[in-house]
C-alpha positions as CSV (number, residue, x, y, z in Angstrom):
1,X,-49.7,-32.0,28.6
2,X,-48.6,-33.1,25.1
3,X,-45.7,-30.8,25.3
4,X,-44.6,-32.3,28.7
5,X,-44.9,-35.8,27.4
6,X,-43.0,-35.2,24.2
7,X,-39.7,-35.5,26.1
8,X,-40.6,-38.9,27.5
9,X,-39.6,-41.6,24.9
10,X,-40.6,-45.2,25.1
11,X,-38.1,-48.0,24.5
12,X,-39.5,-50.9,22.4
13,X,-39.0,-54.0,24.5
14,X,-36.6,-56.6,23.1
15,X,-35.3,-54.3,20.4
16,X,-33.3,-51.6,22.1
17,X,-34.6,-49.0,19.6
18,X,-36.2,-45.8,20.6
19,X,-39.9,-45.4,19.7
20,X,-41.8,-42.3,18.9
21,X,-42.2,-39.6,21.6
22,X,-45.1,-40.3,23.9
23,X,-46.6,-36.9,23.1
24,X,-47.0,-37.8,19.4
25,X,-48.5,-41.2,20.4
26,X,-51.0,-39.4,22.5
27,X,-51.8,-37.0,19.6
28,X,-52.5,-40.0,17.4
29,X,-54.7,-41.7,20.1
30,X,-56.6,-38.4,20.6
31,X,-57.5,-38.3,17.0
32,X,-58.5,-42.0,17.2
33,X,-60.9,-41.0,20.0
34,X,-62.2,-37.9,18.2
35,X,-63.3,-39.7,15.1
36,X,-65.8,-42.1,16.6
37,X,-67.5,-39.4,18.7
38,X,-67.6,-37.1,15.7
39,X,-69.1,-39.9,13.6
40,X,-71.8,-40.4,16.2
41,X,-72.9,-36.7,16.5
42,X,-72.3,-35.3,13.1
43,X,-74.8,-37.5,11.3
44,X,-77.8,-36.6,13.5
45,X,-78.1,-33.1,12.2
46,X,-78.3,-34.4,8.6
47,X,-81.3,-36.7,9.1
48,X,-83.9,-34.2,7.8
49,X,-81.8,-33.4,4.8
50,X,-81.1,-37.0,4.1
51,X,-84.8,-37.9,4.3
52,X,-85.5,-35.2,1.7
53,X,-82.5,-36.2,-0.5
54,X,-83.5,-39.9,-0.7
55,X,-87.3,-39.4,-0.5
56,X,-87.4,-41.5,2.7
57,X,-89.3,-41.4,5.9
58,X,-87.7,-40.4,9.2
59,X,-88.2,-44.0,10.4
60,X,-86.1,-45.1,7.5
61,X,-83.3,-42.5,7.8
62,X,-83.0,-43.2,11.5
63,X,-81.2,-46.4,10.4
64,X,-78.3,-44.2,9.4
65,X,-77.7,-43.5,13.1
66,X,-78.8,-46.9,14.3
67,X,-76.5,-48.9,12.0
68,X,-73.5,-47.0,13.3
69,X,-74.7,-47.4,16.9
70,X,-75.4,-51.1,16.6
71,X,-72.0,-51.8,15.0
72,X,-70.0,-50.0,17.6
73,X,-72.0,-51.4,20.5
74,X,-72.1,-55.1,19.4
75,X,-68.5,-55.3,18.2
76,X,-66.5,-53.2,20.6
77,X,-65.6,-56.0,23.1
78,X,-64.7,-58.4,20.3
79,X,-62.6,-55.8,18.7
80,X,-60.7,-55.2,21.9
81,X,-60.0,-58.9,22.4
82,X,-58.9,-59.3,18.8
83,X,-56.4,-56.5,19.4
84,X,-55.1,-58.3,22.4
85,X,-54.5,-61.4,20.3
86,X,-53.4,-60.0,16.9
87,X,-51.7,-56.8,18.1
88,X,-53.2,-53.5,19.1
89,X,-51.3,-51.3,16.7
90,X,-52.3,-53.6,13.8
91,X,-56.0,-53.6,14.6
92,X,-56.2,-49.9,15.5
93,X,-54.7,-49.0,12.1
94,X,-57.1,-51.4,10.5
95,X,-60.0,-49.8,12.3
96,X,-58.9,-46.3,11.2
97,X,-58.6,-47.5,7.6
98,X,-62.1,-49.1,7.7
99,X,-63.6,-45.9,9.1
100,X,-61.9,-43.8,6.5
101,X,-62.9,-46.0,3.5
102,X,-66.4,-46.3,4.8
103,X,-66.6,-42.5,5.2
104,X,-65.7,-42.2,1.5
105,X,-68.4,-44.6,0.5
106,X,-70.9,-42.7,2.7
107,X,-69.9,-39.5,0.8
108,X,-70.6,-41.0,-2.6
109,X,-73.6,-43.2,-1.6
110,X,-76.3,-43.1,-4.3
111,X,-79.0,-45.0,-2.3
112,X,-80.2,-44.9,1.3
113,X,-79.3,-48.5,1.9
114,X,-75.8,-48.1,0.5
115,X,-75.4,-45.2,3.0
116,X,-76.7,-47.3,5.8
117,X,-74.4,-50.2,5.0
118,X,-71.4,-47.8,4.8
119,X,-72.4,-46.4,8.2
120,X,-72.4,-49.9,9.7
121,X,-68.8,-50.3,8.3
122,X,-67.9,-47.0,9.8
123,X,-69.2,-48.3,13.1
124,X,-67.0,-51.4,12.8
125,X,-63.9,-49.1,12.4
126,X,-65.1,-47.0,15.3
127,X,-65.5,-50.0,17.5
128,X,-61.8,-50.9,17.0
129,X,-60.7,-47.3,17.6
130,X,-62.7,-46.9,20.8
131,X,-61.7,-50.3,22.2
132,X,-58.0,-50.0,21.6
133,X,-57.2,-46.3,22.2
134,X,-57.5,-46.5,26.0
135,X,-55.6,-49.9,25.9
136,X,-52.7,-48.2,24.2
137,X,-52.3,-45.8,27.2
138,X,-51.0,-48.6,29.4
139,X,-48.3,-49.4,26.8
140,X,-47.1,-45.8,26.2
141,X,-47.7,-43.6,29.2
142,X,-46.1,-44.0,32.7
143,X,-48.5,-45.0,35.4
144,X,-48.1,-41.7,37.2
145,X,-49.4,-39.9,34.1
146,X,-52.2,-42.2,33.3
147,X,-54.9,-39.9,34.7
148,X,-53.7,-37.0,32.5
149,X,-53.7,-39.2,29.4
150,X,-57.3,-40.4,30.2
151,X,-58.3,-36.8,30.8
152,X,-56.9,-35.8,27.4
153,X,-58.8,-38.7,25.7
154,X,-62.0,-37.6,27.5
155,X,-61.5,-34.0,26.2
156,X,-61.1,-35.1,22.6
157,X,-64.1,-37.3,22.8
158,X,-66.2,-34.4,24.2
159,X,-64.9,-32.1,21.5
160,X,-66.0,-34.5,18.9
161,X,-69.5,-34.8,20.4
162,X,-69.8,-31.0,20.8
163,X,-68.4,-30.2,17.4
164,X,-70.5,-32.6,15.4
165,X,-73.9,-30.7,15.3
166,X,-72.4,-27.3,14.6
167,X,-69.8,-28.5,12.1
168,X,-72.4,-30.7,10.4
169,X,-74.9,-27.8,10.1
170,X,-72.3,-25.5,8.5
171,X,-71.1,-28.2,6.1
172,X,-74.6,-29.2,5.0
173,X,-75.6,-25.5,4.4
174,X,-72.5,-24.8,2.4
175,X,-71.6,-28.0,0.5
176,X,-74.4,-30.5,1.0
177,X,-74.8,-33.6,3.1
178,X,-71.9,-35.4,1.4
179,X,-69.5,-33.0,3.0
180,X,-70.0,-34.3,6.5
181,X,-68.7,-37.7,5.4
182,X,-65.9,-36.2,3.2
183,X,-64.6,-34.3,6.3
184,X,-64.6,-37.6,8.3
185,X,-62.7,-39.3,5.6
186,X,-60.1,-36.5,5.5
187,X,-59.6,-36.6,9.2
188,X,-59.3,-40.4,8.9
189,X,-56.5,-40.0,6.4
190,X,-54.6,-37.7,8.8
191,X,-55.2,-40.1,11.7
192,X,-54.1,-43.1,9.7
193,X,-50.8,-41.5,8.5
194,X,-50.0,-40.4,12.0
195,X,-50.8,-43.7,13.6
196,X,-48.7,-45.6,11.1
197,X,-45.8,-43.3,11.8
198,X,-45.8,-43.0,15.6
199,X,-47.6,-45.9,17.3
200,X,-45.2,-48.4,18.9
201,X,-44.8,-51.8,17.3
202,X,-46.8,-54.6,18.6
203,X,-44.9,-56.9,21.0
204,X,-45.8,-60.6,20.5
205,X,-47.1,-62.1,23.7
206,X,-45.2,-65.0,25.3
207,X,-46.3,-68.4,24.0
208,X,-48.0,-69.3,27.3
209,X,-50.2,-66.2,27.0
210,X,-51.3,-66.7,23.4
211,X,-55.0,-67.5,23.0
212,X,-57.4,-68.4,20.3
213,X,-60.2,-65.9,19.4
214,X,-63.5,-66.9,21.0
215,X,-65.7,-66.6,17.9
216,X,-68.8,-68.3,19.5
217,X,-68.7,-66.0,22.5
218,X,-68.1,-62.9,20.3
219,X,-71.2,-63.8,18.2
220,X,-73.4,-64.5,21.2
221,X,-72.4,-61.2,22.8
222,X,-72.9,-59.3,19.6
223,X,-76.4,-60.8,19.1
224,X,-77.3,-60.1,22.8
225,X,-76.1,-56.5,22.6
226,X,-77.8,-55.9,19.3
227,X,-81.1,-57.2,20.7
228,X,-80.8,-54.9,23.7
229,X,-79.8,-51.8,21.6
230,X,-82.7,-52.4,19.2
231,X,-85.2,-52.9,22.1
232,X,-84.1,-49.6,23.6
233,X,-84.1,-47.6,20.3
234,X,-86.9,-48.8,18.0
235,X,-90.2,-47.2,18.2
236,X,-89.0,-43.6,18.9
237,X,-89.9,-43.5,22.5
238,X,-92.8,-46.1,22.5
239,X,-92.4,-49.6,23.9
240,X,-94.4,-52.2,22.1
241,X,-94.5,-56.0,21.6
242,X,-91.4,-56.0,19.4
243,X,-89.4,-54.1,22.0
244,X,-90.5,-56.6,24.7
245,X,-89.5,-59.6,22.5
246,X,-86.1,-58.1,21.8
247,X,-85.5,-57.4,25.5
248,X,-86.4,-61.0,26.3
249,X,-84.1,-62.2,23.6
250,X,-81.3,-60.0,25.1
251,X,-81.9,-61.5,28.5
252,X,-81.9,-65.1,27.1
253,X,-78.7,-64.3,25.1
254,X,-77.0,-62.9,28.2
255,X,-77.7,-66.2,30.0
256,X,-76.5,-68.3,27.1
257,X,-73.3,-66.2,26.8
258,X,-72.4,-66.7,30.5
259,X,-72.8,-70.4,30.2
260,X,-70.8,-70.5,27.0
261,X,-67.9,-68.5,28.5
262,X,-67.7,-70.8,31.5
263,X,-67.0,-73.7,29.2
264,X,-64.8,-71.9,26.6
265,X,-61.1,-72.8,26.5
266,X,-60.2,-69.2,25.6
267,X,-63.2,-67.1,26.6
268,X,-63.9,-63.6,25.3
269,X,-64.6,-62.4,28.8
270,X,-63.4,-64.5,31.7
271,X,-66.1,-64.8,34.4
272,X,-63.3,-64.6,37.0
273,X,-62.6,-61.0,35.9
274,X,-65.8,-59.9,37.7
275,X,-64.3,-60.9,41.0
276,X,-62.2,-57.8,40.7
277,X,-64.2,-55.2,42.7
278,X,-62.6,-52.2,40.9
279,X,-63.5,-53.6,37.4
280,X,-67.0,-54.7,38.3
281,X,-67.9,-51.4,40.1
282,X,-66.1,-49.4,37.4
283,X,-68.3,-50.9,34.6
284,X,-71.5,-50.5,36.6
285,X,-70.8,-46.9,37.6
286,X,-69.8,-46.0,34.0
287,X,-73.2,-47.3,32.8
288,X,-75.1,-45.3,35.4
289,X,-73.1,-42.1,34.9
290,X,-73.7,-42.3,31.1
291,X,-77.4,-42.8,31.7
292,X,-77.6,-39.5,33.6
293,X,-75.4,-37.6,31.1
294,X,-77.6,-38.7,28.2
295,X,-80.7,-37.6,30.2
296,X,-79.4,-34.0,30.1
297,X,-79.1,-34.2,26.3
298,X,-82.5,-35.9,25.8
299,X,-84.7,-34.1,28.4
300,X,-83.0,-30.7,28.3
301,X,-84.3,-29.4,24.9
302,X,-87.9,-30.3,25.9
303,X,-87.6,-28.5,29.2
304,X,-85.9,-25.4,27.7
305,X,-88.6,-25.1,25.0
306,X,-91.7,-25.9,26.9
307,X,-91.0,-24.6,30.4
308,X,-88.7,-21.7,29.7
309,X,-90.0,-20.9,26.2
310,X,-86.6,-20.6,24.5
311,X,-86.2,-20.3,20.7
312,X,-84.3,-23.1,18.9
313,X,-81.1,-21.0,18.5
314,X,-80.9,-20.2,22.2
315,X,-81.7,-23.8,23.1
316,X,-78.7,-24.9,21.1
317,X,-76.5,-22.3,22.8
318,X,-77.6,-23.5,26.3
319,X,-77.2,-27.2,25.4
320,X,-73.6,-26.5,24.3
321,X,-72.7,-25.6,27.8
322,X,-72.4,-29.3,28.9
323,X,-70.1,-30.5,26.1
324,X,-68.0,-27.4,26.4
325,X,-67.4,-27.9,30.1
326,X,-66.6,-31.6,29.5
327,X,-64.0,-30.6,26.9
328,X,-62.4,-27.9,29.0
329,X,-62.4,-30.0,32.2
330,X,-60.9,-33.2,30.8
331,X,-57.2,-32.5,31.0
332,X,-57.3,-30.6,34.4
333,X,-59.4,-33.5,35.8
334,X,-56.8,-36.0,34.6
335,X,-54.0,-34.1,36.3
336,X,-56.0,-33.9,39.6
337,X,-56.4,-37.7,39.3
338,X,-52.7,-38.2,39.0
339,X,-52.1,-36.0,42.0
340,X,-54.8,-37.1,44.4
341,X,-55.6,-40.6,43.3
342,X,-58.2,-42.3,41.1
343,X,-60.3,-43.8,43.9
344,X,-60.7,-40.5,45.8
345,X,-61.5,-38.6,42.6
346,X,-64.1,-41.2,41.5
347,X,-66.0,-40.4,44.6
348,X,-65.6,-36.7,44.1
349,X,-66.8,-36.8,40.6
350,X,-69.9,-38.9,41.5
351,X,-70.6,-36.6,44.4
352,X,-70.6,-33.6,42.0
353,X,-72.9,-35.4,39.6
354,X,-75.3,-36.3,42.4
355,X,-75.4,-32.7,43.7
356,X,-75.8,-31.4,40.2
357,X,-78.7,-33.8,39.5
358,X,-80.4,-32.8,42.7
359,X,-80.0,-29.1,41.9
360,X,-81.4,-29.7,38.4
361,X,-84.4,-31.3,40.0
362,X,-85.0,-28.2,42.1
363,X,-83.2,-25.1,41.0
364,X,-84.5,-24.2,37.5
365,X,-88.0,-23.6,38.8
366,X,-86.7,-20.6,40.8
367,X,-83.6,-19.5,38.8
368,X,-84.6,-20.2,35.2
369,X,-81.8,-20.5,32.6
370,X,-79.1,-19.5,35.1
371,X,-80.1,-22.2,37.5
372,X,-80.3,-24.8,34.7
373,X,-76.9,-24.0,33.2
374,X,-75.2,-23.9,36.6
375,X,-76.6,-27.4,37.5
376,X,-75.6,-28.8,34.1
377,X,-72.1,-27.4,34.5
378,X,-71.7,-29.2,37.8
379,X,-72.9,-32.4,36.3
380,X,-70.6,-32.3,33.3
381,X,-67.6,-31.2,35.3
382,X,-68.2,-34.1,37.7
383,X,-68.6,-36.4,34.7
384,X,-65.2,-35.3,33.3
385,X,-63.6,-36.0,36.7
386,X,-65.3,-39.4,37.1
387,X,-64.3,-40.5,33.6
388,X,-60.7,-39.7,34.1
389,X,-60.6,-41.3,37.5
390,X,-62.6,-44.4,36.7
391,X,-60.8,-45.2,33.5
392,X,-57.5,-44.8,35.3
393,X,-58.5,-47.0,38.2
394,X,-59.8,-49.8,35.9
395,X,-57.0,-49.7,33.3
396,X,-53.9,-49.0,35.4
397,X,-53.2,-52.5,36.7
398,X,-54.8,-54.6,33.9
399,X,-52.4,-57.1,32.4
400,X,-51.1,-56.3,28.9
401,X,-52.8,-59.5,27.5
402,X,-56.3,-58.2,28.5
403,X,-56.1,-54.4,28.1
404,X,-58.0,-54.5,24.8
405,X,-61.0,-56.4,26.1
406,X,-61.2,-54.4,29.3
407,X,-61.0,-51.2,27.4
408,X,-63.8,-52.5,25.1
409,X,-65.9,-53.4,28.2
410,X,-65.5,-49.9,29.6
411,X,-66.6,-48.3,26.3
412,X,-69.4,-50.9,26.1
413,X,-70.7,-49.9,29.5
414,X,-70.7,-46.2,28.4
415,X,-72.6,-47.0,25.2
416,X,-75.2,-49.1,27.0
417,X,-75.7,-46.2,29.5
418,X,-76.1,-43.8,26.7
419,X,-78.7,-46.0,25.0
420,X,-80.5,-46.6,28.2
421,X,-80.5,-43.0,29.2
422,X,-82.0,-41.9,25.8
423,X,-84.8,-44.4,26.1
424,X,-85.6,-44.9,29.8
425,X,-84.9,-41.4,31.1
426,X,-86.8,-39.9,28.1
427,X,-89.7,-42.2,28.9
428,X,-89.6,-41.1,32.6
429,X,-89.8,-37.4,31.5
430,X,-92.7,-38.1,29.2
431,X,-94.6,-40.1,31.7
432,X,-94.0,-37.6,34.5
433,X,-95.0,-34.7,32.3
434,X,-98.2,-36.5,31.3
435,X,-98.9,-37.3,35.0
436,X,-99.0,-33.6,35.8
437,X,-102.6,-33.7,34.7
438,X,-104.3,-30.3,34.4
439,X,-101.1,-28.3,34.7
440,X,-100.0,-26.0,31.9
441,X,-97.5,-27.1,29.3
442,X,-94.7,-25.3,31.1
443,X,-95.7,-26.7,34.5
444,X,-95.9,-30.2,33.1
445,X,-92.4,-29.9,31.6
446,X,-91.0,-28.6,34.9
447,X,-92.6,-31.5,36.8
448,X,-91.1,-33.9,34.3
449,X,-87.6,-32.5,34.8
450,X,-88.0,-32.6,38.5
451,X,-88.9,-36.3,38.6
452,X,-86.4,-37.3,35.9
453,X,-83.4,-35.7,37.8
454,X,-84.6,-36.8,41.2
455,X,-84.2,-40.3,39.7
456,X,-80.9,-39.3,38.3
457,X,-79.7,-38.2,41.7
458,X,-80.8,-41.5,43.1
459,X,-78.7,-43.3,40.4
460,X,-75.7,-41.3,41.4
461,X,-76.1,-42.1,45.0
462,X,-76.2,-45.8,44.1
463,X,-73.0,-45.3,42.1
464,X,-71.4,-43.5,45.1
465,X,-72.3,-46.5,47.2
466,X,-70.6,-48.8,44.7
467,X,-67.5,-46.6,44.7
468,X,-67.2,-46.7,48.5
469,X,-67.8,-50.4,48.7
470,X,-65.3,-51.3,45.9
471,X,-62.7,-49.0,47.4
472,X,-63.0,-50.8,50.8
473,X,-62.9,-54.3,49.1
474,X,-59.9,-53.3,47.0
475,X,-58.0,-52.2,50.1
476,X,-58.6,-55.6,51.7
477,X,-57.8,-57.5,48.6
478,X,-55.1,-55.8,46.5
479,X,-55.4,-56.3,42.8
């Protein structure tokens, strides 16, 4: 795809000069999508090593992951909006620079809390990259190729997620834990140099479209999302009084945020945006889909170990099937979206995920590893198709002045789904396994998987209903 797009050059409006080939721009954006996903996955494998290196408990070193997660989740919409106002190129480059410098600090950190603070700064840079990468597609890629571009970005994100654990393990074994952050810094330098060279210059918005930054709304949203993320992640699978208080705080914060946005002169998120059925359904479906995908990553290892009795190495090999399929399917899925339409392919992707979830609830008991892998392959292929189609449907007709914030909202919905999937679907599996009563350990795990993915299939049916309704509404009321 990059080779085909290399010949399509963009003309910078108002200047008459030729900008960088679109293929090089997409290469830069792909690296900007790779880094945040790699930053998420590569640190997880280092937690036991870091606990030993700093003489800390696992509860303390989990903040290395939480700090990054909280920063990206709470700041991603604000970063997107700031890019709309100040210029997407400028803020994306600033995000890459922040990520790179923070990675260097991580590599030389002498204390645990220095490392945690640097990881939060890494998350800040990642938030800017994630929010603005998809927004750039609308500025640089023709509409008829948007699906292919979104598929390419989905592929690079999946590669980062899949590569993180294996690359991290090799680096730690050969060079120590510092190497995982040094590699991130090196990739950051490459991304920064390429972005500075090829990304098209920012075009100042017309005076009538210039807006002030909604600092109050951004702070309220960040606090609300932070409370929700902490409620879902603290306690390592248990839900106590602190989790309940944080969840109540998140609910209250959401209400206050809505009221504040209604009265704001230049709101971070315009309430009227949710009158667009494509945007509203796209965000809700993205959250549900991410919840189900995370369930395969959280529940899968327990089922494979307890029910099928696999060793750790084989579990890792089986678990790599999903990310590998997502990486391979991204670009083809994008081309199918360009050819057959985003709306139709959204429904096709959700249908595949619903079928795969239902199969995962029933098949492994009779077909073992083969049945499990086949069902996961269907789910992740459907996910790749859905992502390309949904992102294309949402972003294609968004006005240039709001692309950053809408891209941030899409990434936020995905992050919230991942957080919810890790906590809620993990809890469903645990409760269902415990409810099996006198069953053997293997039978209990099989029952837990059955219940968890029966629920997942139900979530996908709900997402399908949203897709069908939003498609009908969009036909009646063109965007």
